[in-house]
C-alpha positions as CSV (number, residue, x, y, z in Angstrom):
1,M,-46.0,82.0,19.7
2,T,-42.6,81.9,21.3
3,S,-39.9,84.4,20.4
4,E,-38.0,81.8,18.2
5,E,-41.2,81.4,16.1
6,L,-41.7,85.1,15.9
7,F,-38.2,86.5,15.1
8,Y,-36.4,85.9,11.8
9,D,-33.0,84.2,13.0
10,R,-30.2,83.5,10.4
11,K,-28.6,80.4,11.6
12,P,-25.7,78.2,10.1
13,A,-27.4,75.3,8.3
14,F,-25.0,72.3,9.3
15,D,-27.6,70.6,11.3
16,R,-30.1,70.9,8.3
17,I,-28.3,69.4,5.6
18,D,-26.7,66.1,4.7
19,E,-23.2,67.1,5.1
20,K,-21.8,63.9,3.0
21,A,-24.0,64.7,0.1
22,S,-23.0,68.2,0.2
23,N,-19.3,67.4,0.3
24,E,-19.8,65.1,-2.7
25,Y,-21.8,67.5,-4.6
26,A,-18.8,70.1,-4.1
27,E,-16.5,67.5,-5.7
28,G,-18.5,67.6,-8.8
29,Y,-18.6,71.6,-8.9
30,K,-14.9,71.8,-8.4
31,K,-14.1,69.5,-11.5
32,F,-16.8,71.8,-13.5
33,L,-14.8,74.9,-12.2
34,D,-11.4,73.5,-13.5
35,E,-12.8,72.5,-17.0
36,G,-14.9,75.8,-17.5
37,K,-12.7,78.7,-16.9
38,T,-14.2,80.5,-19.7
39,E,-17.7,80.7,-20.9
40,R,-17.1,78.5,-24.0
41,D,-15.5,75.8,-21.8
42,A,-18.3,75.9,-19.3
43,V,-20.8,75.5,-22.1
44,K,-18.8,72.5,-23.2
45,A,-18.8,70.9,-19.7
46,I,-22.5,71.5,-19.4
47,L,-23.2,69.9,-22.8
48,K,-21.2,66.8,-21.6
49,M,-23.3,66.6,-18.4
50,A,-26.6,67.2,-20.3
51,D,-25.9,64.4,-23.0
52,K,-25.4,62.0,-20.0
53,A,-28.6,63.2,-18.3
54,G,-30.6,62.4,-21.7
55,F,-30.9,65.9,-23.2
56,K,-31.3,66.2,-27.0
57,A,-30.5,69.0,-29.1
58,Y,-33.5,71.1,-29.9
59,E,-34.3,71.7,-33.5
60,R,-36.9,74.2,-34.8
61,G,-40.2,72.4,-35.5
62,M,-39.3,69.5,-33.3
63,E,-42.5,67.9,-31.8
64,L,-42.3,67.7,-28.0
65,K,-44.1,66.0,-25.4
66,A,-44.2,66.0,-21.4
67,G,-41.0,64.7,-20.2
68,D,-38.7,65.6,-23.1
69,R,-35.4,66.9,-22.2
70,I,-33.9,69.6,-24.6
71,Y,-31.0,72.0,-25.1
72,K,-30.2,74.8,-27.4
73,V,-26.7,76.5,-27.6
74,N,-26.3,79.9,-28.6
75,R,-22.9,80.5,-30.4
76,N,-21.0,78.2,-28.1
77,K,-21.1,80.8,-25.3
78,A,-24.7,80.4,-23.9
79,I,-27.2,77.5,-23.4
80,A,-30.7,76.9,-22.6
81,L,-31.8,73.6,-21.2
82,A,-35.4,72.5,-20.6
83,V,-37.5,69.9,-19.4
84,I,-40.9,69.8,-20.9
85,G,-43.8,69.9,-18.2
86,N,-47.2,68.3,-18.0
87,K,-49.0,71.8,-18.4
88,P,-49.0,73.8,-21.7
89,I,-46.0,76.1,-21.9
90,K,-48.3,78.9,-22.3
91,D,-49.4,78.4,-18.7
92,G,-45.9,79.6,-17.7
93,I,-42.5,78.2,-17.0
94,R,-40.2,77.8,-14.0
95,L,-37.0,79.7,-15.1
96,T,-33.6,79.9,-13.6
97,A,-31.1,82.3,-15.2
98,A,-27.5,82.7,-14.5
99,H,-24.1,83.7,-16.3
100,L,-21.2,81.7,-17.3
101,D,-18.8,84.6,-17.9
102,A,-16.3,85.9,-15.1
103,P,-13.8,88.7,-14.9
104,R,-10.5,88.0,-16.8
105,I,-7.8,89.4,-18.8
106,D,-8.5,89.5,-22.6
107,I,-5.8,89.5,-25.1
108,R,-6.0,92.4,-27.7
109,T,-6.6,92.1,-31.4
110,V,-3.0,93.3,-32.1
111,P,-1.4,91.9,-29.0
112,L,2.3,90.8,-29.8
113,Y,5.2,92.9,-29.4
114,E,9.0,92.7,-28.1
115,Q,10.7,95.3,-25.8
116,D,13.9,95.3,-24.0
117,G,14.7,91.5,-24.3
118,M,11.1,90.3,-23.5
119,A,8.0,89.6,-25.5
120,F,4.4,90.5,-24.2
121,F,0.9,90.4,-25.2
122,K,-1.1,93.7,-24.8
123,T,-4.4,93.1,-22.9
124,H,-7.8,94.5,-22.0
125,Y,-9.4,93.5,-18.7
126,Y,-12.8,92.1,-18.8
127,G,-15.5,93.0,-15.9
128,G,-15.0,94.6,-12.7
129,I,-11.6,93.7,-11.4
130,K,-9.1,95.2,-8.8
131,K,-6.2,95.3,-11.2
132,Y,-3.4,94.7,-8.4
133,Q,-4.9,91.4,-7.8
134,W,-3.9,90.0,-11.3
135,L,-0.3,90.8,-11.0
136,A,2.4,88.2,-10.1
137,I,0.0,85.1,-10.2
138,P,0.2,82.1,-12.8
139,L,-2.1,82.6,-15.6
140,E,-3.4,80.2,-18.4
141,L,-4.2,81.1,-22.0
142,R,-7.5,79.8,-23.2
143,G,-9.5,80.4,-26.2
144,V,-10.1,79.9,-29.9
145,V,-8.2,81.2,-32.9
146,C,-10.0,81.2,-36.3
147,V,-7.0,80.8,-38.7
148,C,-7.8,82.2,-42.1
149,K,-6.0,81.0,-45.2
150,D,-6.9,81.0,-48.9
151,G,-10.4,82.1,-48.3
152,K,-11.0,79.1,-45.7
153,T,-11.3,79.2,-42.0
154,Q,-10.2,76.7,-39.3
155,T,-11.1,77.1,-35.7
156,V,-8.4,75.9,-33.3
157,E,-8.6,75.7,-29.6
158,I,-5.9,76.9,-27.3
159,N,-5.5,75.8,-23.8
160,I,-2.1,76.4,-22.3
161,G,-1.4,76.3,-18.6
162,A,-4.1,73.9,-17.3
163,N,-1.8,70.9,-17.1
164,E,0.9,70.5,-14.7
165,N,3.6,70.5,-17.2
166,D,2.4,73.5,-19.2
167,P,4.1,76.8,-19.1
168,K,2.3,79.5,-17.4
169,F,2.1,83.2,-18.2
170,V,2.3,86.2,-15.8
171,I,1.8,90.0,-15.6
172,T,4.9,91.3,-13.6
173,D,4.7,93.5,-10.4
174,L,6.9,96.1,-9.1
175,L,9.4,95.2,-6.3
176,P,8.5,96.9,-3.1
177,H,12.1,98.3,-2.9
178,L,11.1,100.6,-5.9
179,A,7.6,101.1,-5.2
180,S,7.5,104.0,-2.8
181,K,6.0,106.4,-5.3
182,Q,3.4,103.6,-6.5
183,M,2.4,102.9,-2.9
184,Q,1.7,106.4,-2.2
185,Q,-1.0,106.6,-5.0
186,K,-4.6,105.8,-4.5
187,M,-5.3,101.8,-5.1
188,V,-7.4,102.8,-8.2
189,D,-4.3,104.7,-9.8
190,G,-1.4,102.2,-8.5
191,I,-1.8,100.0,-11.4
192,K,-2.3,101.2,-15.0
193,A,-4.4,99.1,-17.4
194,E,-1.8,99.8,-20.1
195,G,0.7,98.2,-18.1
196,M,-0.9,95.0,-17.6
197,N,1.0,93.2,-20.3
198,I,1.3,89.5,-20.0
199,L,5.0,88.3,-20.2
200,I,5.2,85.3,-22.8
201,A,8.8,84.8,-23.8
202,S,12.4,85.7,-23.6
203,K,14.4,83.6,-26.0
204,P,15.2,84.9,-29.4
205,S,14.8,82.9,-32.5
206,D,17.9,81.6,-34.4
207,D,16.3,82.4,-37.7
208,E,16.6,85.6,-39.8
209,K,19.7,87.2,-38.6
210,D,18.4,90.6,-39.8
211,C,15.1,90.5,-38.0
212,K,14.7,93.1,-35.4
213,D,12.4,91.5,-33.1
214,K,13.8,87.9,-32.7
215,I,11.8,87.0,-29.6
216,K,8.6,88.0,-31.2
217,L,9.7,85.9,-34.2
218,A,10.3,83.0,-32.1
219,V,6.8,83.3,-30.6
220,I,4.9,83.7,-33.6
221,K,6.9,80.8,-35.6
222,H,6.0,78.5,-32.4
223,L,2.2,79.6,-32.9
224,N,2.4,78.9,-36.6
225,E,4.0,75.5,-36.2
226,K,1.5,74.4,-33.5
227,Y,-1.7,76.1,-34.5
228,G,-1.1,77.3,-38.1
229,M,-1.3,80.9,-37.0
230,R,0.0,84.0,-38.5
231,E,0.0,87.4,-36.4
232,I,-2.9,88.7,-38.4
233,D,-4.8,85.7,-37.2
234,F,-5.2,87.6,-33.6
235,L,-7.8,89.7,-35.3
236,S,-10.1,86.7,-35.5
237,A,-9.1,85.2,-32.0
238,E,-11.0,85.0,-28.7
239,L,-8.1,84.5,-26.3
240,S,-8.1,85.3,-22.4
241,C,-5.8,84.7,-19.5
242,V,-7.5,83.2,-16.5
243,P,-5.8,82.1,-13.2
244,A,-3.7,78.8,-13.5
245,F,-4.8,77.3,-10.2
246,N,-7.5,74.6,-9.8
247,A,-10.4,74.7,-7.3
248,C,-9.7,73.4,-3.8
249,D,-11.0,73.1,-0.3
250,V,-10.5,75.9,2.1
251,G,-9.8,75.7,5.8
252,F,-8.8,73.0,8.4
253,D,-12.5,71.6,8.1
254,R,-12.8,71.7,4.4
255,S,-16.0,73.4,4.7
256,M,-15.4,76.0,2.0
257,V,-14.4,76.1,-1.7
258,G,-11.7,78.5,-3.1
259,A,-11.4,78.9,-6.9
260,Y,-11.5,81.2,-9.8
261,G,-15.0,82.0,-11.3
262,H,-17.5,81.3,-8.4
263,D,-19.3,84.4,-9.8
264,D,-21.5,83.2,-11.4
265,R,-20.6,79.5,-12.1
266,V,-21.4,78.9,-8.5
267,C,-25.2,79.4,-9.5
268,S,-25.0,78.1,-12.9
269,Y,-23.8,74.7,-11.9
270,P,-26.7,74.1,-9.5
271,A,-29.2,75.6,-11.8
272,A,-28.2,73.1,-14.5
273,T,-27.6,70.1,-12.4
274,A,-30.8,70.4,-10.4
275,L,-32.7,70.4,-13.7
276,M,-30.7,67.5,-15.1
277,D,-31.5,65.5,-11.7
278,L,-35.3,65.8,-12.0
279,N,-36.6,62.3,-11.6
280,E,-40.0,63.0,-12.5
281,T,-41.9,65.3,-15.2
282,P,-42.6,68.6,-13.5
283,D,-46.1,70.2,-13.7
284,Y,-44.5,73.4,-15.3
285,T,-42.0,73.3,-18.1
286,S,-38.6,73.9,-16.2
287,V,-35.9,76.0,-18.0
288,C,-32.2,76.8,-17.0
289,L,-30.8,79.7,-19.2
290,L,-27.1,80.4,-18.8
291,V,-25.8,83.4,-20.6
292,D,-22.7,85.3,-21.5
293,K,-21.6,89.0,-20.9
294,E,-23.3,89.7,-17.9
295,E,-20.0,91.3,-16.3
296,I,-20.2,94.0,-19.1
297,G,-23.7,94.7,-19.0
298,S,-25.5,91.7,-20.6
299,E,-25.2,93.0,-24.2
300,G,-24.4,91.3,-27.4
301,V,-25.7,88.1,-29.0
302,T,-25.0,85.9,-26.3
303,G,-26.0,88.1,-23.3
304,M,-29.4,88.2,-21.5
305,Q,-30.6,91.0,-23.6
306,S,-30.2,88.9,-26.8
307,K,-33.3,87.6,-28.5
308,F,-31.9,83.9,-28.3
309,F,-34.2,83.2,-25.4
310,D,-37.3,84.9,-26.9
311,A,-37.0,83.0,-30.0
312,L,-36.5,79.7,-28.4
313,M,-39.8,80.5,-26.2
314,E,-41.6,81.4,-29.4
315,D,-40.7,78.1,-30.9
316,L,-41.8,76.1,-27.7
317,C,-45.0,77.8,-26.9
318,G,-46.2,78.6,-30.6
319,G,-45.7,82.2,-30.5
320,L,-47.7,82.8,-27.1
321,T,-44.8,84.1,-25.4
322,G,-46.7,87.1,-23.9
323,E,-49.1,84.8,-22.0
324,C,-46.3,82.3,-21.1
325,Y,-44.1,85.1,-19.7
326,E,-47.0,86.6,-17.6
327,N,-47.7,83.4,-16.0
328,S,-44.0,82.6,-15.3
329,I,-41.5,83.0,-12.4
330,C,-37.9,83.2,-12.6
331,L,-35.0,82.7,-10.0
332,S,-32.2,85.2,-11.2
333,T,-29.3,83.0,-9.7
334,D,-26.4,85.3,-9.3
335,V,-24.1,85.4,-6.3
336,C,-24.2,88.1,-3.4
337,N,-21.7,89.2,-1.1
338,A,-21.0,87.2,2.1
339,Y,-20.7,89.4,5.3
340,D,-16.9,89.7,6.0
341,P,-16.1,90.8,9.5
342,N,-12.6,91.8,8.1
343,Y,-14.7,94.5,6.2
344,A,-17.6,95.1,8.4
345,D,-17.7,98.7,7.8
346,V,-19.1,98.5,4.2
347,S,-21.6,95.7,5.2
348,E,-25.1,95.8,6.8
349,P,-25.0,92.8,9.1
350,R,-28.7,92.6,9.5
351,N,-29.4,92.1,5.8
352,D,-26.2,90.9,4.2
353,A,-25.9,87.1,3.6
354,R,-23.7,84.8,5.8
355,L,-21.6,82.0,5.2
356,N,-23.3,78.6,5.8
357,C,-26.8,80.1,6.3
358,G,-28.2,78.7,3.0
359,F,-29.6,79.6,-0.3
360,A,-29.6,83.5,-0.3
361,L,-33.1,85.1,-1.4
362,M,-32.5,88.8,-2.3
363,K,-35.5,91.1,-2.9
364,Y,-33.4,93.7,-5.0
365,S,-29.8,94.3,-5.9
366,G,-28.7,97.5,-7.6
367,A,-26.8,100.5,-6.4
368,R,-27.7,103.1,-4.0
369,G,-31.1,104.1,-4.8
370,K,-32.0,100.7,-6.1
371,S,-30.6,101.5,-9.5
372,G,-30.4,98.7,-12.0
373,T,-32.6,96.2,-10.0
374,S,-36.1,94.6,-10.6
375,D,-37.1,94.7,-7.1
376,A,-39.2,91.4,-6.7
377,S,-42.7,92.1,-5.4
378,A,-44.0,90.8,-1.9
379,E,-46.0,88.3,-3.6
380,V,-43.1,86.7,-5.5
381,M,-40.8,86.8,-2.4
382,A,-43.9,85.0,-0.6
383,T,-44.1,82.4,-3.3
384,V,-40.2,81.5,-3.1
385,R,-40.2,81.5,0.7
386,N,-43.1,78.9,0.8
387,I,-41.3,76.8,-1.9
388,M,-38.0,76.7,0.1
389,E,-39.7,76.3,3.5
390,C,-42.1,73.4,2.2
391,A,-39.1,71.7,0.7
392,G,-36.9,72.2,3.9
393,V,-34.2,74.1,2.1
394,P,-32.0,76.2,4.2
395,W,-32.4,79.9,2.9
396,Q,-31.5,83.3,4.1
397,T,-32.2,87.0,3.3
398,A,-29.3,89.0,1.4
399,Q,-28.7,92.3,0.0
400,L,-25.3,93.9,-1.4
401,G,-23.7,96.0,1.5
402,R,-24.4,99.2,2.8
403,V,-26.9,101.5,0.8
404,D,-24.4,104.3,-0.3
405,Q,-21.4,101.9,-0.4
406,G,-21.8,100.9,-3.8
407,G,-23.7,97.9,-5.2
408,G,-24.4,96.0,-8.5
409,G,-26.9,94.5,-10.7
410,T,-27.7,91.1,-12.0
411,V,-29.5,89.7,-15.2
412,A,-32.9,90.0,-13.2
413,M,-34.1,93.3,-14.6
414,Y,-33.7,91.9,-18.3
415,L,-36.1,89.1,-17.4
416,A,-38.2,91.3,-15.5
417,N,-38.6,93.5,-18.5
418,R,-40.1,90.7,-20.3
419,N,-43.0,90.6,-17.9
420,I,-41.6,87.6,-15.9
421,D,-41.8,87.9,-12.2
422,T,-38.3,87.7,-11.0
423,I,-36.4,87.4,-7.8
424,D,-32.8,87.4,-7.3
425,A,-31.2,84.1,-5.4
426,G,-27.9,82.9,-5.2
427,V,-24.8,81.9,-3.2
428,P,-23.0,84.2,-0.8
429,V,-19.2,84.7,-2.0
430,L,-16.1,86.0,-0.2
431,S,-13.6,88.0,-2.2
432,M,-16.0,88.4,-4.9
433,H,-14.3,89.1,-8.4
434,A,-11.0,88.4,-7.1
435,P,-8.8,85.5,-9.0
436,F,-9.6,83.4,-6.0
437,E,-13.0,83.6,-4.5
438,V,-14.6,81.6,-1.6
439,I,-17.8,80.1,-1.0
440,S,-19.4,77.6,1.5
441,K,-20.3,73.9,0.3
442,I,-23.3,74.2,2.6
443,D,-24.6,77.3,0.7
444,L,-23.7,75.6,-2.8
445,Y,-25.7,72.4,-2.0
446,S,-28.6,74.6,-0.4
447,A,-28.7,76.3,-3.8
448,Y,-28.9,73.0,-5.7
449,L,-31.7,71.8,-3.3
450,G,-33.5,75.4,-3.8
451,M,-33.4,75.1,-7.4
452,G,-34.6,71.7,-7.5
453,A,-37.6,72.6,-5.2
454,F,-38.3,75.4,-7.4
455,Y,-38.5,73.5,-10.7
456,K,-40.9,70.9,-9.0
457,S,-43.1,73.6,-7.5
C-alpha cells in the first residue's frame, strides 16, 4: 500500500462535493436561520417543512406502518420526527439528536424601568457568551406573552426588528475616551451582567402629568395598545433579544455562511431535512430529535433529559424501549470548533476539525479529563466511518481544542445514558457562541449527506 493509502490526511472536500448542490442547499439553510432565531421559531419553521414533506402529527394509539412519516411537538420548543422503517422498532432505530436553542439575551420577569431620560429592559443572558460581543449591535425582540385578564389567557407573539422598517434595540457600550479603567480590567470583568440593559425608548408620554416615569408609561401604553399587555404580563412572558441581522455569504468566493445561531441549527437543519428527503422506506426506523435547553445543561421539560423522547419511543415500540435502545445507534449532531490559525495556541492541529474538510466525527467531547462526554466506542466509530466512506461522504475527525484549555459537552451523554450507542458528529464553526458565527457550505452539505446515509444504513 502507498503512503497515501496508509496515512490519514485531512483534505478540503471541494473536489468531492457537488458545489452547485451545496450552494443551493445553503440558501435554504440561510432562510431557516432567519426564520428560526429562537427555539419556538425554529420548531415552527421545521413544522412547515415537515408538512410539505408529508409528515403527520402523531397521536397516542395511532396505528403505524412502514413508510409512515410522523412528528411530535413538545411544548412548542422541541420536536421529534420519524420515518417508520421496515424492521420492527424494537430492533433499534437510527437516531440523530441536536438542539435548537442558542446563546441569547433573555428579558427578565420584571424588566421595565426608567432612568435619567431613558427606558430599559433588565436582562439575564442565556448560555455561554462573551458579554462584550453583545454590546453596540442591533437586536431584535422575539418571543411570546401570555396576557392574563379576567381569568382568561391569550398568547400573543412578538417579533420586532426582523423586518427592514422595524425599530431595533441595543445594549449600549462605553466610549473608548472614558474607558481607560474598563480596558485595564480582565475581559471577564470588563462588562457586568447587571449592566447589560437594553435601551428601548427615550420619549415621554403626554398623558398623566403627575406620573413620575413618563417614558416607562409611554412604553407600557404602546404594549397595551398593540398586544393588550400590562406590566404584570411580563411575568408570563418568554422574551429574548437576538441579533438583528440575517444570514449571509462570507468571503469573496461566497464559500462560507455567517449568521447567528449556527450552534446548533447548522446540525438541526441537515438532521431534519435529510430525514424529510428520504425517498424510500429505510430498513430501520429513522428519528430526528431536536431539543431545547442544551446551552444550559439540557434540563427541563423540553431538554434532552426530559422524558418526552422516552414516552414517544414507548408508544412507538409498545413499551419495549429497553430492547429498542440497546439495538440503536445515535449521531449526537452538535457543532465543534473549527481550527482557527488566529488562535492556534488553544487548538490541537492534528485533531481539531478544519473548515471545508467535511462532516466532523468526534469520538469524545467534554472538558480536560473527558468530563461530560460519552466517549464513543471503537466499534461505534468503525460503524459510522464505514457508513460515511461507503456513501462517499466527505468526513474528518474532530475534538475541542487542547486538553487543558477548556472544552464543552453535548447532548451525547444523555442519549448514551439510555443505553444507546452514541457518537458526536457535526459541523465545524468559527467564532462559536458569538452573535455572528461562520461555517463552511461544504461542511454543511457534507453533514446533510452524512445524516442521509446514516438514516439509510
